[in-house]
C-alpha positions in Angstrom: 28.6 -28.5 -59.4 27.3 -31.6 -57.7 28.4 -32.4 -54.1 27.6 -29.1 -52.5 25.6 -27.3 -49.8 23.4 -24.4 -50.8 23.1 -21.3 -48.6 20.2 -19.2 -49.9 21.0 -15.5 -49.2 18.2 -13.0 -48.5 18.9 -9.4 -49.6 17.3 -6.2 -48.5 17.9 -3.0 -50.6 21.0 -4.5 -52.1 22.6 -5.8 -48.9 22.7 -9.5 -47.7 21.0 -10.0 -44.4 23.3 -11.1 -41.6 21.7 -14.5 -41.2 22.7 -15.4 -44.8 26.4 -14.7 -44.0 26.1 -16.5 -40.7 24.8 -19.6 -42.3 28.0 -19.9 -44.4 29.9 -20.9 -41.1 27.9 -24.1 -40.3 27.6 -24.9 -44.1 31.4 -24.9 -44.4 31.8 -27.1 -41.3 29.4 -29.7 -42.7 30.9 -29.3 -46.2 34.4 -30.0 -44.9 33.3 -33.1 -43.1 31.7 -34.5 -46.3 34.1 -33.1 -48.9 31.5 -30.8 -50.3 31.5 -27.2 -51.6 29.6 -24.3 -49.9 27.6 -22.5 -52.6 25.8 -19.2 -51.9 22.6 -18.7 -53.9 21.7 -15.0 -54.3 18.4 -13.9 -55.8 17.0 -10.5 -56.6 18.0 -7.4 -58.5 21.4 -5.9 -59.2 23.4 -8.7 -57.7 27.0 -7.9 -58.6 28.0 -6.5 -55.2 26.0 -9.0 -53.1 27.5 -11.9 -55.0 31.0 -10.5 -54.2 30.0 -10.0 -50.6 28.9 -13.7 -50.3 32.2 -14.8 -51.8 34.2 -12.7 -49.4 32.5 -14.2 -46.4 33.6 -17.7 -47.3 31.4 -19.2 -50.1 33.4 -21.5 -52.4 31.1 -20.4 -55.3 28.1 -18.1 -55.8 25.1 -18.6 -58.0 23.1 -15.5 -58.9 19.6 -15.4 -60.3 18.3 -12.0 -61.4 14.6 -11.6 -60.5 12.2 -8.7 -60.7 11.7 -8.1 -57.0 13.4 -8.3 -53.7 11.0 -11.1 -52.7 8.1 -12.8 -54.3 6.9 -16.2 -53.0 6.1 -17.7 -56.4 9.2 -16.4 -58.2 11.7 -17.2 -55.5 10.3 -20.7 -54.8 10.4 -21.6 -58.5 13.9 -20.2 -59.0 15.4 -22.0 -55.9 13.7 -25.3 -56.8 15.1 -25.1 -60.4 18.6 -24.4 -59.2 18.4 -27.3 -56.8 17.2 -29.6 -59.6 20.1 -28.6 -61.7 22.9 -28.8 -59.2 21.6 -31.5 -56.7 22.8 -30.0 -53.4 22.9 -32.4 -50.4 21.5 -29.6 -48.2 19.8 -26.2 -48.5 20.0 -23.7 -45.7 17.6 -20.7 -45.7 17.5 -18.0 -43.0 14.6 -18.2 -40.6 13.4 -14.7 -41.4 9.7 -13.9 -42.3 10.5 -14.4 -46.0 12.7 -17.4 -45.3 9.9 -19.2 -43.3 7.6 -18.5 -46.3 10.1 -19.7 -48.9 11.5 -22.9 -47.4 8.3 -25.0 -47.2 7.3 -23.9 -50.7 10.7 -25.1 -52.0 10.6 -28.3 -50.0 7.2 -29.2 -51.5 8.5 -28.7 -55.0 11.5 -30.9 -54.3 9.5 -33.5 -52.4 11.7 -33.3 -49.3 11.4 -32.3 -45.6 12.5 -29.2 -43.9 13.7 -28.6 -40.3 12.4 -25.3 -38.9 14.0 -22.5 -36.8 17.3 -24.5 -36.4 19.6 -23.5 -33.5 22.2 -26.2 -33.9 23.8 -28.3 -36.7 26.1 -31.2 -36.5 27.1 -34.3 -38.5 25.7 -37.5 -37.2 27.4 -40.9 -37.2 24.8 -41.9 -39.8 26.4 -39.4 -42.3 23.4 -37.2 -42.2 23.0 -33.7 -40.8 21.3 -33.4 -37.4 19.4 -30.2 -36.9 18.5 -29.0 -33.3 15.1 -27.3 -33.3 13.2 -25.7 -30.3 9.7 -27.1 -29.9 6.8 -26.5 -27.5 7.6 -22.9 -27.2 11.3 -23.5 -26.8 10.9 -25.7 -23.7 12.3 -28.8 -25.5 15.1 -29.1 -28.0 14.4 -31.7 -30.6 17.0 -33.3 -32.9 15.7 -33.6 -36.5 17.1 -35.6 -39.4 15.8 -35.2 -43.0 15.9 -38.6 -44.7 15.3 -37.2 -48.2 17.6 -35.0 -50.3 18.2 -32.2 -50.2 18.2 -31.9 -46.4 16.5 -28.5 -45.9 16.4 -26.2 -42.9 15.6 -22.7 -41.9 18.4 -21.3 -39.6 17.7 -18.9 -36.8 19.7 -15.6 -37.0 22.4 -14.9 -34.4 23.1 -18.6 -33.7 26.3 -18.8 -35.7 29.1 -16.3 -36.1 30.0 -14.9 -39.5 33.5 -15.7 -40.9 36.0 -12.9 -41.2 35.7 -11.4 -44.6 38.6 -11.6 -47.1 39.0 -10.9 -50.7 37.9 -13.9 -52.7 38.3 -15.3 -56.2 35.3 -17.7 -55.9 33.5 -18.5 -59.1 30.3 -16.5 -59.7 27.8 -18.3 -61.9 24.8 -16.3 -63.4 21.8 -18.4 -64.0 18.9 -17.2 -66.2 15.6 -18.5 -64.9 12.1 -17.4 -66.0 9.6 -18.2 -63.3 6.5 -20.1 -64.3 3.0 -20.2 -62.9 3.5 -16.9 -61.1 0.1 -16.2 -59.4 1.0 -13.0 -57.7 2.9 -9.9 -58.9 4.3 -7.3 -56.5 3.3 -3.9 -57.9 4.5 -1.7 -55.1 5.8 -2.0 -51.6 4.8 0.5 -48.9 6.8 0.5 -45.6 6.1 2.1 -42.3 9.1 4.2 -41.1 9.5 1.9 -38.2 10.0 -1.1 -40.6 13.3 0.4 -41.6 14.7 -0.7 -38.3 16.3 -4.1 -38.7 15.8 -5.9 -35.4 17.4 -9.1 -36.6 20.8 -7.4 -37.3 20.8 -5.0 -34.3 23.6 -5.3 -31.8 21.7 -3.6 -28.9 18.0 -4.0 -28.3 15.9 -2.4 -25.5 12.5 -4.0 -25.3 9.5 -3.0 -23.3 6.6 -5.1 -22.1 3.2 -4.6 -20.4 5.0 -3.5 -17.3 5.8 -0.1 -18.8 2.2 0.8 -18.1 1.4 3.4 -20.8 2.5 4.8 -24.1 4.0 7.8 -22.2 6.1 5.5 -20.0 7.1 3.4 -23.0 8.9 6.5 -24.4 11.6 5.7 -21.7 12.4 2.5 -23.6 13.0 4.5 -26.7 15.2 7.0 -24.9 17.3 4.3 -23.4 17.7 2.7 -26.8 18.8 6.0 -28.3 21.4 6.6 -25.5 22.9 3.1 -26.2 22.7 3.4 -30.0 20.3 0.5 -30.1 16.8 -0.2 -31.4 13.5 -0.7 -29.7 11.7 -4.0 -29.3 8.4 -5.0 -27.7 6.3 -7.8 -26.5 2.8 -8.2 -27.9 1.0 -6.2 -25.2 2.5 -2.8 -26.0 1.8 -3.4 -29.7 -1.9 -4.4 -29.1 -2.2 -1.3 -26.9 -1.0 0.9 -29.7 2.2 2.1 -28.0 4.4 1.0 -30.9 4.1 -0.6 -34.3 4.0 -4.3 -34.9 7.3 -4.1 -36.8 9.0 -4.0 -33.4 7.5 -7.2 -32.0 9.9 -9.9 -30.7 8.8 -13.5 -30.0 7.1 -16.5 -31.5 4.6 -14.3 -33.5 7.2 -11.6 -34.1 10.9 -11.6 -34.9 13.7 -13.8 -33.6 16.7 -11.7 -32.5 20.1 -12.4 -31.0 21.9 -9.0 -30.2 25.0 -8.6 -28.2 23.0 -6.8 -25.5 19.2 -7.2 -24.8 17.6 -5.1 -22.1 14.1 -6.3 -21.1 12.1 -3.6 -19.4 8.8 -4.5 -17.6 8.7 -7.9 -19.4 7.5 -10.9 -17.3 9.2 -13.5 -19.5 6.4 -15.5 -21.1 7.7 -18.3 -23.2 6.2 -16.7 -26.4 8.6 -13.8 -25.9 11.6 -15.5 -24.5 11.9 -17.9 -27.4 12.5 -14.8 -29.7 15.4 -13.4 -27.7 17.0 -16.1 -25.6 19.9 -16.4 -28.1 21.1 -12.9 -27.1 24.7 -12.7 -25.9 23.9 -10.7 -22.8 20.5 -10.2 -21.2 19.6 -7.5 -18.6 16.1 -7.8 -17.1 14.3 -5.1 -15.1 11.1 -6.1 -13.3 9.6 -5.4 -9.9 8.5 -9.0 -9.4 11.6 -10.9 -8.2 9.9 -14.2 -9.3 9.4 -13.1 -12.9 10.4 -15.9 -15.3 12.5 -13.4 -17.3 15.2 -13.6 -14.5 15.7 -17.3 -15.3 17.3 -16.3 -18.7 18.9 -13.0 -17.7 22.6 -12.6 -17.1 21.8 -9.6 -14.8 18.5 -9.1 -13.0 17.4 -5.7 -11.6 14.4 -6.0 -9.2 12.8 -2.6 -9.1 10.3 -0.2 -10.7 11.2 0.4 -14.3 10.1 4.0 -14.0 12.8 4.6 -11.5 15.5 2.2 -12.8 15.5 3.3 -16.5 15.9 7.1 -15.8 18.9 6.2 -13.5 20.4 4.0 -16.2 20.0 6.8 -18.8 21.7 9.4 -16.5 24.6 7.1 -15.7 25.2 6.2 -19.3 25.1 9.9 -20.3 27.7 10.6 -17.6 30.0 7.9 -18.8 29.7 9.2 -22.4 30.1 12.8 -21.5 
């Protein structure tokens, strides 16, 4: 299956993460321009349903590799590298999740190639190579990167591309048997906080709180507003370091990159470290008492006021509308 683009799918509890399905869209566009096939690569356990899901979202073919865990650095890097050596893809797309950012550079080293990071745009250049748009310097500058070696690798930010409409597919599914070598670590057990079950990357509505919420008691209003909207709670670093909420909810450069349909920023000043993690949201509402707060520069709607007065009013109005 030479002449293809690989899209490496990340799964969680038997379901493909949204970013994996989203990456099929740009992969198909590049593949069409270069007469290539788009091939999904799915790794993990019990892959029959996830392979079918990848095919239904537009992959021309699916390669599955049964492994012993949902994610293990050594196992996954070895498996992806071996699949690449066998099929010689021109490009490999991996989601810019926490696991994806760990996996991609390991694979790139094994294949002696480069890797563009946290890509927010993809296009074909006149030189016949893929040009990747990547935010640098905290997102203040957008750089266009080209990988001269093959395969051209990149980690793709979630929420940047839209998924194809699913449809029943008869795409070929190929099962590869790979036994990872030189595995230095083995995952014996995984312990999760309850909060980690919240998937920020796939959420359609996020209500996030910052230092401006003032206290753990006040931060509970963020949770209440999120509940009323059927959304999930996000946070900047300050509330997490103050112990108001667990680190699993952190959004930004040192947290998670999100792109929901609606993002409500409560008491968040808009530091670059946070904004780079949520600027891809479809619609941003900012609440801050400082009318000069940088968050208003990226907001679609800005509310200048005390969050402790504004949020309760929002909650009451939303409840009335839904009554």
